[in-house]
C-alpha positions as CSV (number, residue, x, y, z in Angstrom):
1,M,-12.1,22.4,-32.1
2,N,-10.8,23.7,-28.7
3,R,-13.5,21.8,-26.8
4,M,-12.7,18.5,-28.6
5,K,-9.0,19.0,-27.8
6,R,-9.9,19.4,-24.0
7,V,-12.1,16.3,-24.1
8,G,-9.3,14.3,-25.7
9,T,-6.8,15.6,-23.1
10,S,-9.2,14.8,-20.3
11,L,-9.7,11.2,-21.6
12,S,-5.9,10.8,-21.9
13,I,-5.5,11.9,-18.3
14,V,-8.2,9.5,-17.1
15,G,-6.6,6.7,-19.0
16,I,-3.2,7.4,-17.5
17,L,-4.7,7.6,-14.0
18,A,-6.4,4.3,-14.5
19,L,-3.1,2.7,-15.6
20,L,-1.3,4.2,-12.6
21,A,-4.0,2.9,-10.2
22,L,-3.7,-0.6,-11.7
23,G,0.1,-0.5,-11.4
24,V,-0.1,0.7,-7.8
25,G,-2.5,-2.1,-7.0
26,C,-0.1,-4.7,-8.4
27,A,2.9,-3.1,-6.7
28,T,1.0,-2.9,-3.4
29,T,0.3,-6.6,-3.4
30,T,4.0,-7.4,-4.2
31,K,5.1,-5.0,-1.5
32,T,2.8,-6.7,1.0
33,E,4.1,-10.1,0.1
34,N,7.7,-8.8,0.5
35,M,6.9,-7.3,3.9
36,L,5.2,-10.5,5.0
37,S,8.3,-12.5,4.0
38,A,10.6,-10.0,5.7
39,A,8.5,-10.3,8.9
40,G,8.9,-14.0,9.0
41,F,5.7,-15.3,7.5
42,K,6.0,-18.7,5.9
43,M,4.9,-19.4,2.4
44,M,2.7,-22.4,2.1
45,P,2.1,-23.4,-1.6
46,A,-1.5,-24.5,-2.3
47,A,-0.7,-28.0,-3.7
48,T,-4.0,-29.7,-3.7
49,P,-7.3,-28.6,-5.5
50,E,-8.9,-28.3,-2.0
51,Q,-6.2,-25.9,-0.9
52,K,-6.5,-23.8,-4.1
53,A,-10.2,-23.6,-3.6
54,H,-9.8,-22.6,0.0
55,L,-7.5,-19.7,-1.0
56,K,-10.3,-18.2,-3.0
57,T,-12.6,-18.1,0.0
58,L,-10.2,-15.9,2.0
59,P,-10.5,-12.1,1.8
60,P,-8.1,-10.9,-1.0
61,D,-5.2,-8.6,-0.2
62,K,-5.9,-8.7,3.5
63,V,-4.2,-10.3,6.5
64,T,-6.8,-12.3,8.4
65,M,-6.6,-13.7,11.9
66,V,-7.6,-17.3,12.2
67,Q,-7.8,-19.8,15.1
68,R,-6.5,-23.3,14.5
69,E,-5.9,-26.1,17.0
70,G,-6.1,-23.5,19.8
71,K,-3.5,-21.2,18.3
72,T,-3.8,-17.8,16.7
73,Y,-2.4,-17.4,13.1
74,F,-2.4,-14.6,10.6
75,V,-2.9,-15.6,7.0
76,F,-2.6,-13.7,3.7
77,P,-3.7,-15.4,0.4
78,D,-1.8,-14.8,-2.8
79,L,-4.1,-16.1,-5.4
80,K,-1.8,-15.2,-8.3
81,Q,1.1,-17.3,-6.9
82,Q,-1.3,-19.9,-5.3
83,V,0.4,-19.4,-1.9
84,L,-0.8,-18.8,1.6
85,Y,1.4,-16.7,3.9
86,V,1.1,-17.8,7.5
87,G,2.5,-16.2,10.6
88,Q,1.8,-15.9,14.3
89,Q,1.6,-12.9,16.6
90,A,5.4,-12.2,16.5
91,Q,5.5,-12.2,12.7
92,Y,2.3,-10.1,12.5
93,D,3.7,-7.5,14.9
94,E,6.9,-7.3,12.8
95,Y,4.7,-7.0,9.7
96,Q,2.8,-4.1,11.2
97,K,6.1,-2.4,12.2
98,L,7.3,-2.7,8.6
99,R,4.1,-1.3,7.2
100,I,4.4,1.8,9.5
101,Q,8.0,2.3,8.5
102,N,7.1,1.9,4.8
103,Q,4.2,4.4,5.1
104,L,6.5,6.9,6.9
105,A,9.0,6.5,4.1
106,Q,6.3,7.0,1.4
107,D,5.0,10.1,3.3
108,Q,8.5,11.6,3.5
109,M,9.1,10.9,-0.2
110,S,5.8,12.5,-1.2
111,A,6.6,15.6,1.0
112,A,10.0,15.9,-0.6
113,E,8.5,15.7,-4.1
114,L,5.9,18.3,-3.2
115,N,8.4,20.7,-1.7
116,S,10.7,20.4,-4.8
117,E,7.9,21.4,-7.2
118,P,8.9,24.5,-9.2
119,A,5.2,25.7,-9.1
120,W,5.8,27.0,-5.5
121,G,7.8,29.8,-7.0
122,V,4.5,31.5,-8.2
123,W,3.7,32.2,-4.6
124,G,6.9,34.2,-3.9
125,G,8.0,34.2,-0.3
126,F,5.8,33.3,2.6
127,G,7.2,36.1,4.7
128,G,3.9,37.7,5.3
129,V,2.4,34.6,7.0
130,V,1.7,35.2,10.7
131,E,2.8,32.4,13.0
132,A,0.5,31.2,15.7
133,P,1.2,32.7,19.2
134,R,3.2,30.4,21.5
135,F,2.1,30.3,25.1
136,R,4.5,29.8,28.0
137,R,3.7,27.3,30.7
């Protein structure tokens, strides 16, 4: 009985993790689109069957550099919304800056959550930890 209970609990945890991963994937795409828009990328709706078919040939969930008429562009296909996000170097640079800021904010939030976990109390104080020696120059 105890073994079956553990198997059921394990399956529940796996199911929850799968749902979280799916949710994060969807949220990540929306977050990317929001950052692209904030960076100045233009949304170009796929209006023709040819444009819709071309969207499907682009790498999904990835900004890709393309050359067109001697100019460099960065494109991101949104298959769900049938839209192509298009920007040039300035917009791409701004997008990269926003991505880094977003990642830093996520890292800080994760660290704050980890530091606030009550489970750290089981360790008591860390007073016995020896600091690394500091060398003078």
